[in-house]
C-alpha positions as CSV (number, residue, x, y, z in Angstrom):
1,M,0.0,0.0,0.0
2,P,1.6,3.3,-1.0
3,P,2.0,6.0,1.6
4,L,-0.8,8.6,1.8
5,A,0.1,12.1,0.5
6,V,-1.2,14.0,3.5
7,P,0.6,15.8,6.4
8,A,1.1,13.9,9.6
9,I,-1.6,14.5,12.2
10,S,0.0,14.1,15.6
11,R,-1.6,12.8,18.8
12,P,-2.9,15.6,21.1
13,S,-0.9,16.0,24.3
14,T,-3.7,17.2,26.6
15,C,-7.4,16.6,27.2
16,S,-8.2,20.3,26.5
17,A,-9.1,20.9,22.8
18,P,-7.8,24.5,22.9
19,A,-4.4,23.4,24.0
20,R,-3.9,20.8,21.3
21,S,-1.5,21.6,18.5
22,S,1.1,20.0,16.2
23,T,3.3,21.2,13.4
24,A,0.6,20.3,10.9
25,V,-2.6,21.5,12.6
26,R,-3.8,24.0,15.2
27,L,-7.2,24.2,16.8
28,T,-9.2,27.3,17.1
29,P,-8.6,28.5,20.7
30,S,-12.2,29.5,21.3
31,L,-13.7,26.0,20.6
32,A,-14.0,23.0,22.8
33,S,-15.6,19.6,22.4
34,T,-19.3,19.5,21.9
35,P,-21.1,18.3,25.0
36,P,-22.9,15.0,24.9
37,P,-26.5,15.1,23.7
38,P,-29.4,14.7,26.1
39,P,-30.3,11.1,27.1
40,S,-33.3,11.0,24.8
41,A,-31.0,11.3,21.8
42,S,-28.1,9.2,23.0
43,C,-29.0,6.4,20.8
44,A,-28.6,8.6,17.8
45,I,-25.4,10.5,18.6
46,P,-23.2,9.0,21.4
47,Q,-20.8,11.9,20.9
48,A,-20.0,14.5,18.3
49,T,-17.0,16.7,18.2
50,T,-15.9,19.6,16.0
51,A,-12.6,21.2,15.2
52,R,-11.3,24.0,12.9
53,L,-8.1,24.9,11.2
54,S,-6.2,27.8,12.5
55,P,-3.0,28.6,10.6
56,P,-0.2,30.0,12.8
57,R,0.8,32.6,10.2
58,P,-2.0,33.9,7.9
59,P,-1.2,34.9,4.4
60,S,-1.4,38.5,3.2
61,E,-4.4,37.7,1.1
62,A,-6.6,34.6,0.8
63,R,-9.2,33.4,-1.6
64,T,-11.2,30.2,-1.6
65,R,-13.2,28.3,-4.1
66,S,-15.6,27.0,-1.7
67,C,-18.6,25.1,-0.6
68,P,-20.8,27.2,1.6
69,C,-19.9,25.3,4.8
70,H,-16.1,25.5,4.1
71,A,-16.5,29.3,3.5
72,S,-18.4,29.7,6.7
73,R,-15.6,28.0,8.7
74,H,-12.8,29.8,6.8
75,R,-13.8,33.4,6.4
76,P,-14.1,34.4,10.1
77,R,-10.5,33.4,10.8
78,R,-9.2,35.2,7.7
79,C,-11.2,38.4,8.4
80,A,-10.4,38.4,12.1
81,A,-6.7,38.3,11.2
82,G,-7.1,41.3,9.0
83,V,-6.6,39.3,5.8
84,P,-8.6,40.3,2.7
85,C,-10.7,37.3,1.8
86,C,-12.5,36.5,-1.4
87,V,-14.9,33.6,-1.5
88,V,-16.2,32.0,-4.7
89,V,-19.5,30.2,-4.3
90,P,-22.2,28.8,-6.7
91,R,-25.0,31.2,-7.4
92,T,-27.4,28.6,-5.9
93,T,-25.9,29.2,-2.5
94,P,-28.6,30.2,0.0
95,G,-28.8,33.9,0.7
96,A,-28.4,33.4,4.5
97,K,-24.9,31.9,3.9
98,I,-23.9,34.7,1.5
99,D,-25.1,37.3,4.0
100,N,-23.0,35.7,6.8
101,M,-19.9,35.7,4.7
102,R,-20.3,39.3,3.9
103,R,-21.1,40.2,7.5
104,Y,-17.7,38.8,8.4
105,G,-16.0,41.0,5.8
106,A,-15.5,38.6,3.0
107,R,-16.0,39.6,-0.7
108,V,-18.3,37.0,-2.2
109,V,-18.2,36.2,-5.9
110,L,-21.0,34.1,-7.4
111,C,-20.5,31.7,-10.3
112,E,-22.3,28.9,-12.1
113,P,-22.8,25.7,-10.0
114,T,-20.2,23.6,-11.9
115,Q,-16.7,22.6,-10.8
116,S,-15.1,24.1,-13.9
117,A,-16.8,27.5,-13.4
118,R,-15.8,27.6,-9.7
119,S,-12.1,26.8,-10.6
120,E,-12.0,29.3,-13.4
121,T,-13.6,32.1,-11.3
122,A,-11.3,31.4,-8.4
123,A,-8.3,31.6,-10.6
124,A,-9.4,34.9,-12.1
125,E,-10.0,36.4,-8.7
126,A,-6.6,35.2,-7.5
127,A,-5.0,37.0,-10.4
128,A,-7.0,40.1,-9.7
129,M,-5.8,40.1,-6.1
130,G,-2.2,39.9,-7.1
131,G,-1.7,36.2,-6.4
132,A,-3.7,35.6,-3.3
133,A,-3.2,32.3,-1.3
134,F,-5.7,29.7,-2.4
135,V,-7.6,27.5,0.1
136,H,-9.4,24.7,-1.7
137,P,-12.5,23.4,0.2
138,Y,-11.3,19.8,0.1
139,D,-8.6,19.0,-2.4
140,D,-5.7,20.3,-0.1
141,A,-3.5,18.3,2.2
142,A,-3.6,21.0,4.8
143,V,-7.4,21.0,4.8
144,L,-7.3,17.3,5.4
145,A,-4.9,17.8,8.3
146,G,-7.1,20.5,9.8
147,Q,-10.3,18.5,9.6
148,G,-8.4,15.4,10.7
149,T,-8.2,17.0,14.2
150,I,-11.8,15.8,14.6
151,G,-10.4,12.3,14.4
152,L,-7.8,13.1,17.1
153,E,-10.6,14.2,19.5
154,L,-12.7,11.1,18.7
155,A,-9.7,8.8,19.4
156,E,-8.9,10.4,22.7
157,E,-12.4,11.1,24.1
158,L,-14.2,7.9,23.0
159,P,-11.9,5.0,23.8
160,Q,-14.7,2.4,23.2
161,L,-15.6,3.8,19.7
162,D,-16.4,1.2,17.1
163,A,-17.4,3.4,14.2
164,V,-17.9,7.0,13.1
165,L,-20.3,8.3,10.5
166,V,-19.0,11.3,8.5
167,P,-20.8,13.3,5.8
168,V,-19.0,13.4,2.5
169,S,-18.9,15.8,-0.4
170,G,-15.4,16.5,-1.8
171,G,-13.8,14.3,0.8
172,G,-11.7,16.7,2.9
173,M,-13.4,15.9,6.2
174,V,-13.9,12.2,5.8
175,G,-10.3,11.8,4.4
176,G,-8.8,13.7,7.3
177,I,-10.7,11.8,9.9
178,A,-9.8,8.5,8.3
179,V,-6.1,9.3,8.3
180,A,-6.2,10.3,12.0
181,L,-8.2,7.3,13.2
182,H,-6.1,4.9,11.1
183,A,-3.0,6.1,12.8
184,L,-4.4,6.2,16.4
185,R,-7.3,3.7,16.4
186,P,-7.1,1.5,13.3
187,G,-10.0,-0.7,14.4
188,V,-12.5,2.1,14.2
189,R,-14.7,2.0,11.1
190,V,-15.0,5.3,9.2
191,I,-18.3,5.2,7.3
192,A,-19.1,7.8,4.8
193,V,-22.7,9.2,4.5
194,E,-23.6,10.7,1.1
195,P,-26.7,12.3,-0.4
196,K,-28.6,9.9,-2.6
197,G,-27.1,9.7,-6.1
198,K,-23.5,10.3,-5.3
199,G,-22.3,6.7,-5.9
200,L,-19.3,6.7,-3.6
201,G,-19.9,3.1,-2.8
202,R,-19.4,2.1,-6.4
203,C,-16.3,4.2,-6.7
204,L,-14.8,2.5,-3.7
205,A,-15.7,-1.0,-5.0
206,L,-14.2,-0.3,-8.4
207,S,-11.2,1.7,-7.1
208,Q,-12.2,4.5,-9.5
209,R,-12.5,8.1,-8.3
210,V,-14.6,9.3,-11.2
211,L,-17.2,7.0,-12.8
212,D,-18.7,9.5,-15.3
213,P,-16.3,12.3,-16.2
214,E,-19.0,14.2,-18.1
215,A,-21.4,14.2,-15.2
216,A,-18.7,15.0,-12.6
217,N,-18.7,18.7,-13.5
218,G,-22.3,19.1,-12.3
219,A,-23.9,19.1,-8.9
220,L,-26.0,16.6,-7.0
221,D,-29.8,17.2,-6.8
222,T,-30.2,17.4,-3.1
223,I,-31.5,19.8,-0.5
224,A,-28.1,19.5,1.2
225,D,-26.7,22.4,-0.7
226,A,-23.3,22.4,1.1
227,I,-22.4,18.9,-0.2
228,R,-23.5,18.7,-3.8
229,T,-20.0,17.9,-5.2
230,K,-20.3,14.6,-7.1
231,C,-16.7,13.3,-6.8
232,L,-14.0,13.2,-4.2
233,G,-10.9,15.3,-5.0
234,P,-7.7,13.5,-5.9
235,T,-6.0,14.3,-2.5
236,P,-8.8,13.0,-0.2
237,W,-9.4,10.1,-2.6
238,A,-5.9,8.9,-1.9
239,A,-6.8,8.5,1.7
240,A,-10.5,7.5,1.4
241,S,-10.0,4.8,-1.2
242,Q,-7.6,3.0,1.2
243,L,-9.1,3.8,4.6
244,L,-12.9,4.1,4.4
245,D,-15.3,1.3,5.2
246,P,-16.6,-0.2,2.0
247,A,-20.2,0.3,3.3
248,V,-21.4,3.8,2.3
249,L,-24.7,5.0,3.6
250,S,-27.0,7.0,1.2
251,V,-29.9,9.2,2.4
252,D,-32.6,11.0,0.5
253,D,-34.2,14.4,1.1
254,D,-37.1,13.1,3.1
255,Q,-34.7,11.3,5.5
256,I,-32.7,14.5,5.8
257,R,-35.8,16.5,6.7
258,A,-36.8,14.0,9.3
259,A,-33.4,14.2,10.9
260,M,-33.5,18.0,10.9
261,R,-36.8,17.7,12.9
262,I,-35.2,15.3,15.4
263,A,-32.2,17.6,15.8
264,L,-34.4,20.5,16.5
265,L,-36.9,18.9,18.8
266,E,-34.8,16.3,20.6
267,L,-31.2,17.7,20.5
268,K,-32.3,21.3,20.6
269,Q,-29.9,22.0,17.7
270,V,-30.4,23.9,14.5
271,V,-28.7,22.0,11.7
272,E,-28.8,22.6,8.0
273,P,-29.5,19.7,5.6
274,A,-25.9,18.8,5.2
275,G,-25.5,18.8,9.0
276,A,-28.4,16.4,9.4
277,L,-26.9,13.8,7.0
278,T,-25.4,11.5,9.6
279,L,-28.4,11.8,11.8
280,A,-30.5,10.6,8.9
281,A,-28.1,7.7,8.4
282,L,-28.3,6.7,12.0
283,L,-32.1,6.4,11.7
284,S,-32.0,4.4,8.5
285,P,-32.7,0.7,8.1
286,A,-29.4,0.3,6.2
287,F,-27.4,1.5,9.3
288,K,-29.5,-0.8,11.6
289,Q,-28.5,-3.8,9.5
290,L,-24.9,-2.7,9.3
291,R,-24.8,-2.1,13.1
292,E,-26.1,-5.6,13.8
293,E,-23.8,-7.3,11.2
294,H,-20.7,-5.8,12.7
295,Q,-21.8,-5.4,16.3
296,L,-21.2,-1.7,16.4
297,R,-22.1,-0.8,19.9
298,H,-20.4,2.6,20.2
299,V,-21.0,4.9,17.2
300,A,-20.3,8.6,16.8
301,A,-21.8,10.9,14.1
302,I,-20.3,14.1,12.9
303,V,-23.0,16.8,12.7
304,C,-21.5,19.7,10.8
305,G,-23.3,22.8,9.5
306,G,-25.9,25.1,11.0
307,N,-26.0,27.8,8.2
308,I,-29.7,28.0,7.5
309,D,-32.2,30.8,7.8
310,L,-35.4,30.3,9.8
311,E,-37.7,30.3,6.8
312,T,-35.9,27.5,5.1
313,L,-35.5,25.6,8.4
314,F,-39.2,25.7,9.1
315,L,-40.0,24.8,5.5
316,H,-37.9,21.6,5.8
317,V,-39.1,20.5,9.3
318,R,-42.7,21.0,8.4
319,T,-42.5,18.9,5.2
320,G,-41.5,15.3,4.5
321,P,-42.6,12.0,6.0
């Protein structure tokens, strides 16, 4: 098996998330581990943790070709450090997310919802800014290392962990978590959860990153607007193709809406559709079967994304099955 082309993610040295750091990644000082959910929801999410990348020396300028969730994580750090930040997002991005980016001081540029349009627009904006540093939302080894700190927290805080469910789009988060857990807790299954129609399970089975090159430039038809990318990037694919569990869980829009309702009513958490993906998977018959087959007693789910306006939230939680 060839070595993975990603930076090393070192074991944290203390129990406090703000104090953890390595030469590859640093955690945002203001964030700590998410508290356990209430007992009524413990069967759905035994524990969920979050982490964010915090570079020690920010560039003079930054631009990112981004999914909305990546932009929401990235732009507060850049703007707080006084770094001009340009974010390129699809024109289909919800208005609430665009407003939040601008509120933090980012310059938002809209483009067509295709991979080629986003790359071309980002390149043009970088040139206009005089060669700004580029932060890719997922196809970047440093992004994998940063998101891999979630895996560090899981390994340390959940010693009995059997599996973790991770939402997947371009693969930065799932790839980073897989690398971290493979190094620290190789027995833990990293199970990807995708919007229906992505086909990652087939990609893994065939060891083929892109099944349909012509269709790969488009976007998935799902209410989970933050994770509409059809294929994993080459960098996260190098990790995912070797380390992910072959079982990939797919959920449809109705399942996502039902999970959003449970998050709101039981967990008292507001999550966007992409954030509810793993909750939907936990409640699915497919996961129940997988859990029984492999005797997965202790399972964690990564719930990431709360960028949604009230009108859209209420629309989703009031509809569906």
